[in-house]
C-alpha positions, 0 to 999 in steps of 0.5 A: 644570880642575875636577871636579863632583860630578855628575862633570861637568867644567870648564874655561875654561868649558866644561863635561864631561858623563858620558853614557854608555850613559844620553844623555837623548832631549832630548841624543840630539836635538841630538847627532844636531842637531850633527852633521848640521848640520856635515855630520859624519854622514848622520842614519842615522850619527847617529842609531846613534852618538849610542850611542856617545857618551861625555861632552857639551861644552856651551860658556858659553853652554850651547849643545852644542860636542861629543862624543866617541864611542868603539865597541868592536873587536876589534884585528886580531892577538889583542890582543883589545878595544879602545875605538876613540875619537872626537871632535867639537868644533864649528868655533866651539869648536876651538881652546878650549885644553886643550879635548879633552885634557880631554874626552879625558881625563874618557872615559879615567876613565870608561870605565876603570871601565866594567861593560862585557862585553867587557873593552876594554883599553885606547882606541886614537886613529886620527888622522884630522887632519893637524894633530894632527901637530903637534909638540905635539899629539903630544906633549899625546896622549903626555902623557895616555899615548898611545904611536903604536903605528902606521899604519893602511894609509891613512896615518893613525896609531893610537895607545893607550893601554892601562888596565893602564899597558903600553906597547902593541904594534902588532898585525900589520896596522899598519906601523910607526911613522913 
């Protein structure tokens, strides 16, 4: 993995570009088109969510391969605001070793220093993909600083990383970790 002077990160020929708060118009159209082509989001939701993109991921050919997004929300139980993190990678580009981990790390690095008016305290990841419950995926999440804090009402694992480095406490309303 290498960093470029522009803040881009390169891994296995893929380029990860920070775009949070400044997604260029042409890239916005590409992102919306990618989500629509994959059937991942409705047109209205894709247009709304494009403002939440943190990192744009480009394949070795230069095509948009994926993005990660965040939205700020208060964590139940008075823990304050956190970034809630999501990732989408086109099916053709899934399975590239280290790609989503690098995208997560790049997003956290950017968000940690981002002057958001609500001053989020960290990142929350709600894992809906059952493949991420596998031992290797769980180990990767722990290596990047995430801590399993519980399960939500739908039974999805909830992971958290606090920017101050402290271990998060499960907020009220979450089920205990399995």
